[in-house]
Structure formats: structure tokens, C-alpha cells
C-alpha positions in Angstrom: 85.0 3.4 -10.7 85.5 7.1 -9.7 82.4 9.2 -9.0 81.1 11.6 -11.6 82.1 15.3 -11.1 81.7 18.5 -13.0 85.3 18.1 -14.3 84.8 14.5 -15.3 85.3 13.8 -19.0 82.1 11.8 -19.0 79.9 14.8 -18.0 76.5 15.5 -19.6 77.2 16.5 -23.3 76.7 20.1 -24.4 74.2 19.3 -27.2 72.0 17.6 -24.6 71.9 20.8 -22.5 70.9 22.7 -25.6 68.0 20.4 -26.4 66.8 20.5 -22.7 66.8 24.4 -22.6 65.0 24.5 -26.0 62.3 22.3 -24.8 61.9 24.3 -21.6 61.6 27.6 -23.5 58.9 26.0 -25.8 56.8 24.9 -22.8 57.1 28.4 -21.2 56.0 30.0 -24.5 52.9 27.8 -24.6 52.0 28.5 -21.0 52.6 32.2 -20.8 52.4 33.3 -24.4 49.5 35.3 -25.8 46.4 33.3 -26.5 47.8 30.3 -24.7 45.3 27.6 -23.7 45.3 26.4 -20.1 46.9 23.1 -19.4 44.3 20.4 -19.4 43.1 19.2 -15.9 43.3 15.5 -15.1 40.3 13.6 -16.6 37.5 12.8 -14.2 34.3 10.9 -15.2 31.2 13.0 -15.2 28.7 12.0 -12.5 25.9 9.9 -13.8 22.5 11.6 -13.7 20.3 10.0 -11.0 16.6 10.5 -10.9 15.3 11.9 -7.7 13.3 8.7 -7.0 14.4 5.3 -5.8 13.6 2.1 -7.6 11.2 1.3 -4.8 9.2 4.4 -5.6 8.7 3.5 -9.2 9.2 5.2 -12.5 8.9 8.9 -13.1 5.8 9.9 -15.1 6.5 11.4 -18.5 4.4 13.5 -20.7 3.4 11.8 -24.0 5.4 14.4 -26.0 8.6 13.4 -24.2 8.4 9.7 -25.4 10.1 9.0 -28.7 7.8 7.3 -31.2 7.9 3.5 -31.0 10.5 3.8 -28.3 9.1 0.8 -26.5 9.2 -2.9 -27.0 7.7 -5.2 -24.3 5.9 -8.4 -23.9 3.5 -6.9 -21.4 1.6 -3.6 -21.3 -0.3 -2.5 -18.2 -3.1 0.1 -18.7 -4.4 1.6 -15.4 -7.7 3.5 -15.5 -9.1 5.5 -12.7 -12.5 7.0 -12.9 -12.7 10.7 -12.0 -16.4 11.1 -12.5 -18.9 11.8 -15.2 -18.4 14.2 -18.2 -20.1 17.1 -16.4 -19.3 16.0 -12.8 -16.5 17.0 -10.5 -13.2 15.3 -11.5 -12.1 14.1 -8.1 -11.0 10.9 -6.5 -9.4 10.0 -3.1 -5.6 10.1 -3.3 -4.0 6.7 -3.0 -0.4 7.4 -3.8 1.1 3.9 -3.4 1.3 0.8 -5.5 2.8 -2.7 -5.2 4.2 -4.6 -8.1 6.3 -7.7 -8.7 5.9 -11.4 -9.4 4.9 -14.6 -7.6 7.8 -17.1 -8.1 8.2 -20.7 -7.3 11.2 -22.4 -5.8 12.9 -22.4 -9.2 12.3 -18.6 -9.5 9.7 -19.3 -12.3 6.6 -17.1 -12.5 3.3 -18.6 -11.3 0.2 -17.4 -13.2 -3.3 -17.4 -11.8 -2.4 -16.6 -8.2 -5.3 -14.8 -6.5 -3.9 -12.0 -4.2 -6.3 -10.3 -1.7 -5.7 -7.5 0.8 -6.7 -8.7 4.2 -7.9 -6.1 6.7 -7.4 -2.3 6.8 -9.1 0.4 4.7 -8.7 -1.7 1.5 -9.8 -5.0 2.8 -10.9 -7.3 0.0 -9.1 -5.5 -2.8 -7.6 -8.2 -5.1 -5.7 -8.9 -8.2 -4.4 -12.0 -10.1 -0.9 -12.8 -11.2 -0.6 -12.9 -15.0 2.2 -13.4 -17.5 5.4 -14.8 -15.8 3.7 -14.4 -12.4 3.5 -10.6 -12.8 1.0 -8.9 -10.5 0.0 -5.3 -9.8 -1.9 -3.5 -7.1 -2.0 0.0 -8.7 -3.8 2.0 -6.0 -2.7 1.3 -2.4 -2.4 3.5 0.6 1.1 3.8 2.0 1.6 1.5 5.0 1.7 -2.1 5.9 -0.7 -4.4 4.0 -1.4 -8.1 4.5 -1.9 -10.1 1.4 -3.5 -13.6 1.1 -2.1 -15.6 -1.8 -4.1 -18.5 -3.2 -1.6 -20.4 -5.3 -2.6 -23.2 -7.7 -0.9 -26.4 -6.8 0.6 -25.0 -3.6 -2.2 -23.8 -1.4 -2.9 -20.6 0.6 -0.5 -18.4 2.5 -0.3 -14.8 3.8 2.5 -12.3 3.4 3.0 -8.8 4.5 4.6 -5.8 2.8 5.0 -2.1 3.5 4.0 0.1 0.6 6.0 3.3 0.3 4.7 6.8 -0.3 4.4 8.5 -3.7 5.4 5.7 -6.0 5.7 2.0 -6.6 7.0 -0.6 -4.1 8.5 -3.7 -5.6 8.2 -7.2 -4.1 8.6 -10.7 -5.5 6.7 -13.3 -3.4 8.8 -16.5 -3.5 7.0 -19.6 -2.5 7.9 -23.3 -2.2 6.2 -26.6 -1.8 4.5 -27.2 1.5 6.8 -27.8 4.5 6.0 -29.1 8.0 7.8 -27.5 10.9 7.9 -27.7 14.7 8.1 -24.7 17.1 9.1 -24.4 20.7 7.0 -21.8 22.6 7.7 -20.3 26.0 5.8 -18.0 28.3 6.9 -14.7 29.8 8.8 -16.6 32.5 10.6 -18.6 29.8 8.8 -21.8 30.8 7.2 -24.1 28.2 3.9 -22.6 27.1 1.0 -25.1 26.8 -2.3 -24.4 25.1 -1.0 -21.6 22.9 -2.6 -21.3 19.4 -0.4 -21.0 16.3 -2.4 -19.8 13.4 -1.3 -20.1 9.8 -1.4 -16.5 8.4 -3.9 -14.2 10.1 -7.0 -16.4 10.3 -6.1 -19.8 8.8 -5.9 -23.2 10.4 -4.5 -23.4 13.9 -2.6 -25.9 16.1 -2.2 -25.8 19.8 1.0 -26.4 21.7 1.4 -29.4 24.0 2.4 -29.6 27.6 6.1 -29.1 26.6 5.2 -26.0 24.5 5.9 -27.9 21.3 3.7 -27.2 18.2 3.9 -29.5 15.2 2.6 -27.6 12.3 1.1 -29.4 9.3 2.7 -28.9 5.9 2.1 -25.3 4.7 3.2 -23.2 1.8 6.9 -22.6 2.2 9.2 -19.9 0.9 10.4 -16.6 2.3 8.8 -14.7 5.2 5.9 -17.2 5.9 3.6 -15.5 8.3 2.3 -17.1 11.5 0.2 -15.6 14.3 0.7 -16.9 17.9 -2.0 -16.3 20.6 -2.0 -17.4 24.2 -4.1 -16.3 27.2 -2.4 -13.8 29.3 0.3 -13.1 26.6 0.6 -10.5 23.9 -0.5 -11.9 20.5 2.5 -11.8 18.1 3.4 -12.6 14.6 6.4 -14.7 13.5 7.9 -14.8 10.0 9.8 -17.9 8.9 11.9 -18.7 5.9 10.6 -22.3 5.3 12.6 -24.8 3.3 12.8 -28.6 3.5 13.9 -29.5 7.0 15.9 -32.7 7.6 14.2 -35.5 9.5 14.8 -35.2 13.2 15.6 -31.5 13.1 14.9 -29.8 16.5 12.0 -27.4 16.9 12.5 -23.8 16.0 12.9 -21.7 19.2 10.5 -18.8 19.3 11.4 -16.0 21.8 9.4 -16.0 25.0 6.0 -14.4 24.6 5.6 -11.2 26.6 2.9 -10.9 29.3 -0.2 -8.9 28.3 -2.2 -6.2 30.0 -5.9 -5.3 30.1 -7.9 -2.2 29.3 -11.6 -1.9 30.4 -13.7 0.8 29.0 -17.2 2.1 28.2 -18.8 4.3 25.6 -21.7 5.8 27.7 -23.8 7.1 24.8 -23.9 7.5 21.0 -26.4 9.1 18.5 -28.1 5.9 17.4 -27.3 3.8 14.3 -24.5 1.2 14.4 -22.6 0.4 17.5 -19.3 2.3 18.1 -16.0 0.6 17.3 -12.8 0.7 19.2 -9.3 0.8 17.6 -5.9 0.7 19.2 -2.6 1.8 17.6 0.8 2.1 19.3 1.9 5.7 20.0 5.4 4.8 18.9 7.4 1.7 18.1 9.8 -0.1 20.5 12.0 -2.5 18.7 11.8 -5.9 20.4 12.0 -9.6 19.6 8.4 -9.8 18.5 6.0 -8.2 16.0 2.8 -7.4 17.8 -0.5 -8.4 16.1 -2.0 -5.0 16.5 -5.0 -5.8 14.3 -6.3 -7.8 17.3 -7.6 -4.5 18.7 -8.9 -2.8 15.6 -12.6 -2.5 14.8 -13.7 -4.0 18.1 -17.4 -3.4 18.5 -18.7 -2.4 21.9 -21.4 -4.5 23.7 -25.1 -3.4 23.9 -24.4 -1.3 27.0 -21.3 0.3 25.4 -18.8 -1.6 27.4 -15.6 -3.2 26.0 -12.6 -5.1 27.2 -9.2 -5.2 25.4 -7.2 -8.2 26.5 -3.5 -8.9 26.3 -2.3 -5.5 25.2 1.5 -4.9 25.3 2.5 -3.4 28.6 5.7 -2.0 27.1 3.9 0.4 24.8 1.9 3.6 25.2 -1.2 3.1 23.1 -3.8 5.4 21.5 -7.4 4.2 21.9 -10.0 5.8 19.6 -13.8 5.4 19.2 -15.4 5.5 15.7 -19.0 6.2 14.7 -20.4 7.4 11.3 -22.8 9.9 12.9 -20.9 11.1 15.8 -17.6 12.4 17.2 -15.9 10.8 20.2 -15.1 12.8 23.3 -12.3 12.7 24.1 -10.9 12.2 20.6 -8.4 9.6 22.0 -7.0 8.3 25.2 -3.3 7.4 25.5 -2.7 4.8 28.1 -0.2 2.2 29.2 -1.8 -1.2 29.9 -1.0 -2.9 33.1 -0.6 -6.7 33.6 -2.0 -6.9 37.2 -4.5 -4.0 37.4 -6.8 -3.1 34.5 -6.5 0.3 33.0 -9.9 2.0 32.7 -11.1 4.5 30.0 -14.4 6.2 29.2 -15.8 7.8 26.1 -19.0 9.5 24.9 -20.0 9.9 21.2 -21.8 13.1 20.4 -23.3 14.5 17.2 -20.8 17.3 17.2 -20.9 20.6 15.4 -19.8 19.8 11.9 -22.3 17.8 9.7 -22.7 16.8 6.1 -26.3 16.0 5.6 -28.6 15.9 2.6 -30.4 13.6 0.2 -29.6 11.3 -2.8 -32.0 11.8 -5.7 -32.4 10.7 -9.3 -32.7 13.2 -12.2 -36.4 13.5 -11.6 -35.9 14.5 -8.0 -37.1 11.1 -6.6 -35.2 9.7 -3.5 -32.9 6.8 -3.9 -33.2 4.8 -0.7 -30.9 2.0 -2.0 -28.0 4.4 -2.3 -24.7 3.8 -0.4 -22.8 6.8 0.7 -19.1 6.9 1.7 -17.4 10.0 3.1 -13.7 9.6 3.1 -10.5 11.7 3.3 -9.3 13.1 -0.1 -5.8 12.3 1.2 -6.1 9.2 3.4 -2.3 9.0 4.0 -2.2 12.6 5.4 -5.2 11.7 7.6 -3.6 8.6 9.0 -0.3 10.6 9.6 -2.2 13.2 11.5 -4.2 10.8 13.7 -1.5 8.1 14.1 2.0 9.7 13.9 3.5 6.6 15.4 2.6 4.6 12.2 5.7 6.0 10.5 7.8 4.4 13.2 6.3 0.9 12.9 7.2 -0.1 9.4 6.3 -3.8 9.5 3.9 -4.6 12.3 0.8 -2.4 12.3 -2.2 -3.1 10.0 -3.6 0.2 8.7 -6.5 1.3 10.9 -9.8 2.8 9.6 -10.7 5.7 11.9 -14.1 7.4 11.4 -12.3 10.7 10.4 -10.8 8.8 7.4 -13.9 6.9 6.3 -17.5 6.8 7.2 -20.2 4.8 5.4 -24.0 5.0 5.5 -27.0 3.6 3.7 -29.5 6.3 2.6 -32.8 6.4 4.5 -36.2 5.8 2.8 -36.4 9.5 1.9 -32.9 9.3 0.4 -31.5 11.2 3.4 -28.1 10.9 5.0 -26.3 12.6 7.9 -22.5 12.4 8.6 -20.5 13.8 11.4 -17.3 15.7 10.4 -16.4 17.5 13.6 -13.4 15.3 14.1 -11.7 16.2 10.8 -8.1 17.2 11.6 -6.8 20.5 10.3 -4.3 20.4 7.5 -5.4 17.0 6.0 -7.2 18.3 3.0 -10.9 18.0 2.0 -13.3 15.1 2.1 -14.9 13.2 -0.8 -18.5 12.0 -0.7 -19.2 9.1 -3.1 -22.8 8.1 -3.8 -23.6 4.8 -5.6 -26.9 3.0 -6.4 -27.7 0.1 -8.6 -28.2 1.2 -12.2 -26.8 4.7 -11.6 -23.4 6.2 -12.3 -21.4 6.8 -9.2 -21.1 10.5 -8.2 -18.4 12.1 -6.2 -18.7 15.5 -4.5 -15.8 17.4 -3.0 -16.6 18.4 0.6 -14.8 21.5 2.0 -17.4 22.7 4.5 -20.5 21.6 6.4 -23.8 21.0 4.7 -27.3 20.8 6.1 -29.3 20.1 2.8 -26.8 18.8 0.2 -28.6 17.3 -2.8 -26.7 14.6 -4.7 -28.3 13.7 -8.0 -27.4 10.4 -9.8 -27.6 9.9 -13.5 -28.5 6.5 -15.1 -25.4 4.6 -15.8 -24.4 4.9 -19.4 -22.2 1.9 -20.1 -22.0 2.4 -23.9 -18.4 3.9 -23.9 -15.3 2.0 -25.0 -11.6 2.5 -25.2 -9.4 1.0 -27.9 -5.7 0.5 -28.3 -4.5 -0.1 -31.9 -1.2 -2.0 -32.2 -1.5 -2.7 -36.0 1.7 -0.7 -36.7 3.8 -2.7 -34.2 5.9 -5.6 -35.3 5.3 -7.5 -32.0 2.0 -7.4 -30.2 2.4 -7.4 -26.4 -0.2 -8.8 -24.0 -2.2 -6.0 -22.3 -3.4 -6.1 -18.7 -6.2 -3.6 -17.9 -7.0 -2.3 -14.4 -10.0 -0.1 -13.4 -10.0 1.7 -10.1 -7.4 -0.6 -8.7 -9.0 -3.9 -9.8 -8.2 -6.3 -12.7 -10.6 -5.6 -15.5 -12.0 -9.2 -15.5 -13.3 -8.5 -11.9 -15.2 -5.4 -12.9 -18.8 -6.3 -13.6 -20.1 -5.4 -17.1 -16.7 -4.5 -18.5 -15.1 -6.8 -21.1 -12.0 -6.9 -23.3 -12.4 -7.7 -27.0 -9.3 -8.4 -29.2 -9.5 -8.5 -33.0 -6.2 -8.9 -34.8 -3.9 -6.2 -33.3 -6.7 -4.1 -31.8 -7.8 -4.5 -28.2 -11.0 -2.8 -27.1 -12.4 -2.3 -23.6 -16.2 -2.2 -23.7 -18.9 -1.5 -21.1 -17.2 1.6 -19.7 -19.2 4.4 -18.1 -18.9 7.7 -20.0 -16.8 10.1 -18.1 -13.3 11.3 -17.3 -10.4 8.9 -16.5 -6.8 9.1 -15.4 -5.0 6.8 -17.8 -1.5 5.4 -17.2 0.1 3.1 -19.7 3.4 1.3 -18.9 5.7 -1.2 -20.4 7.7 -2.6 -17.6 9.0 0.4 -15.7 8.7 2.7 -18.7 5.8 5.1 -18.7 4.5 5.3 -22.3 1.6 7.6 -21.7 -0.1 9.3 -18.8 -3.3 11.3 -19.3 -4.6 12.8 -16.1 -8.0 13.8 -17.7 -8.9 11.4 -20.6 -12.4 11.9 -21.9 -14.3 8.8 -22.7 -17.7 9.1 -24.5 -18.7 6.7 -27.2 -15.6 5.1 -28.8 -12.3 6.5 -27.5 -9.0 5.8 -29.1 -5.9 5.5 -26.9 -2.9 6.1 -29.1 0.6 4.9 -28.2 
């Protein structure tokens, strides 16, 4: 077949050219004509709106007016109350900006109710909660940082887990456990030889087993699951923690090899004098983190009390870290404030301190309304922003996200019992600049706690306590709801059934919290991750109604 040419009889028909030119003119008229609309751009999906807060930081708080009426439907409500003081008192409370929430799950990922969960060590030692519906638990007020949590699990036993709580919001963690599992470990010393006589401790302070001549440790059955915590201690070696994912191991499985333990160093020191009262305490925190094969058990050297003559010995410190050593005392200030040293394995590193009264003081008396002293009063002077205080004193904590238990320096928290005349005397000369004010809390049996904001020194501060009025109540009425959820109440970070004198009464679809002290409360109500109501100053006197 011959190729097509302009003279070929099979050329493009004339009527086709006419249609093509007409269509082109119509397009030009639309594009360039008067009032022409611009050609549409290719479609692109609009970016989704993302809240400036990660899931780990928890839900964003909403004002009650922003929540559509009856917009919620949940099987569980949590109501978190935080006492801010009496009706006429200052409305203050130390800032604890973190929280930890999740569930305790078994090997089938089913929730376990009734698990007692207790913070071990650190500034909030002893704080506890209990898992509820579907294994749900909540620690509503925790300091940011690493916390160690003991879990007492019905039908399983006791175990310890650790978790780092984020700043300014909620951290989420499901603790997954499994039936008890036995396991064998192979331990080696710093020269990679079998390590005999080492102690392997379940959790932080649980049962322990020693390694044999071959460095083998046969651990008894212990609660299995994810990130099971063990502590390993051996003379001359750095104490470390090991986390294991424990499942059923087949018979005859070889021991789990643990990386060789590093050799430890020694620090010898003395506090030559202090202004009476309790003995000074020593705490050690790493200046910065150095990633290695082990997690150091830094709590070994926190809260170490000096001997009668003020001497102390810190054994088996890591020789790879520069560490900060501090001395704490409620009535004095350490000089120097800290010593940064690098422990040595062969020659002890020596340090010396003296604790002086210092220039800044907060002194005064605790009295009742008739001006009589309250010698049974307990006084706690603590930072209004503990996280800022810890950040100023221990900047390296930000770099050690999973190994260092939160320390309790004197500048962050001091505690005294009032004298027979109701007197007290705190040192505050070591308060770091830029970390906010202090909060003085006075408590006594039969009296309402009183908080005082401390922004300067005092020589004769009088703190008067009022008799505790526990006649207030708070009620939630759910009678207009089709489905009535279960309500979990928390007061000042504790489950309500662990708060003495406070009870929950439920009649039909109304639930009432009785035995509350009259005063001002911060109230947060949530359904799952949804904030239903947040009142930062909720007045409770007599019978108060909390509307949802």
C-alpha cells in the first residue's frame, strides 16, 4: 500500500477539518473570553487536620461548651479530682504533668481486673492503682520520667515493669503478662569468663538466685510476658538490669547469654558536718547517657544514708560514665552543690561535702484556728514544677530514657515533722533559678490540708489549719442516658476506694461521691480518649452536681 500524502485521495476530509477548527475556537473563547473561569487544577486531597499532640501525649482538653450534648457513649468513664485547697485557701498544687494509662492483658490479650499496680522508688514511691474493667488502669498524676511499677496479678504472681512517662500528656502502655516461665541465664564477668556467685533478682527487690561455678543461673518460674525485669548484681561489677520477653521455652533449650558485666569502680566520701536532724543522704545520677549493652541499675546509689561520722562508700559504679554526686538534707544546703567525678576501678575516687544552714530559710509554726500549736503536723516543701526542677539539677536525665529511676533531691522535696511548739525550719538556699516557686503543704490528723505558695524566704510564717469538713459530696446524674457506664473515680492520683473516708454510693442512674473535704477541685471527666468536661476550679461545698 502506498503511503499517505497531501495529494492522496484518502486525505483527511474537509468536514473533519471544519469540526476541528470549530472546537478549537470554542476552547479559545472560553479561556480568553470576558468573564471566563480559569481552567480547573488537577484534584488533590486536602491534608487531614492533625492535632499538635501525639497519641502518647493523650487527648487535648476541651472546654465544656465545645462538647456537643450527649456526644459520648462509653462503657467506662473516669473522673479525676485534684484538690486545690479549701474554699478560702490558695488554689495551688504541685504540677505533675504526666499520666500513664492502658490495660493489663493476659497471654490471650484479655483484660485482667484486680491487678494492684504500685510505683516503686522515686518521688512517688508507693503510689498505686488497681486495674478495673477489661484490665484498664490509670495513673493520672505522674512526673515525667522513668517509673518502675510492681504488678500483683491474681492467678499469676508478682512482677515488675518499667515505663517512661512523657511530658505534658498521657503515655499509653499495655502490660502483657503470661503464665510463669522458668529460664536459665549464662553470666560472664568483665573478662568474659563464667561469673560465679552473681545474684539475679526478680524485679528490683524480689527473690534472688545465685549463679553456679559455670556462671549458670536457673531461675524459678516467674510471671512471663513482655519486658520482664531482672536485676543482676555481682561484687566488683556494675549492677545492671535485664529485660526479657519470656514465653514457654522448650525442654533442653540452652541458657540465655547475658552480655559480660562491666567492671565497677568505687567512690569514697565524707560529709564533715550538717545542722542536726536526720542524717544526710547521697544520690548519684549519670551526667549523660552512653548507649551500651546494659542498663545500669542507678537506683543502687540513690538515697544512700551516710554513717554516723558522715562517711560513705559507693561501690561498683560504672567507670564509663561521668556521674553527679549530690548530698540532700531538709535543714541544710550542701557545699559544693554537686561533685562530678569519673569512678575508677583500681583507685577509689574521693569526694568531700559539708552541709550548712545556708542563707534562704522558710521557717514558722503550724497552728489551729485558736492559735494553738499542732506538734503532730507533717510539713512537705516541694517544687511547684518538679519536672523543671529535675531538668535543672539533672540535665542528663533527658538522655537516659529507660534506665534511671527518678531521684529525689532536697531542692525538689523536703519533709519535716513539726516541733512540740508547732515550729518548722526548712533550707531553701539551693533552689535553682528559673524553676518556679515552692509549695508548702501542712497536714495533721483531723485537719484539712493547707497549701501555701512560697516565693520568698520566711522567718515567722504562720500556717493555720482548719478542722476537716468532710460533709461535701459530688454527684453525677446519668438518668437521661440510655446506657449507664461504669465510673472510676480518682482523687489526687489515687483510686477512690483507697482514699480514707471517701465512699461511692450508686442509686439507680445516680452516682455520688461522699466524704469529700469542702474546697476547690480540678475535675477532669473522660470517656476513653474523649474529654467530656474539664473544670480547673470546681467549687465543692455541701452537695455539688457534676453535669455531663
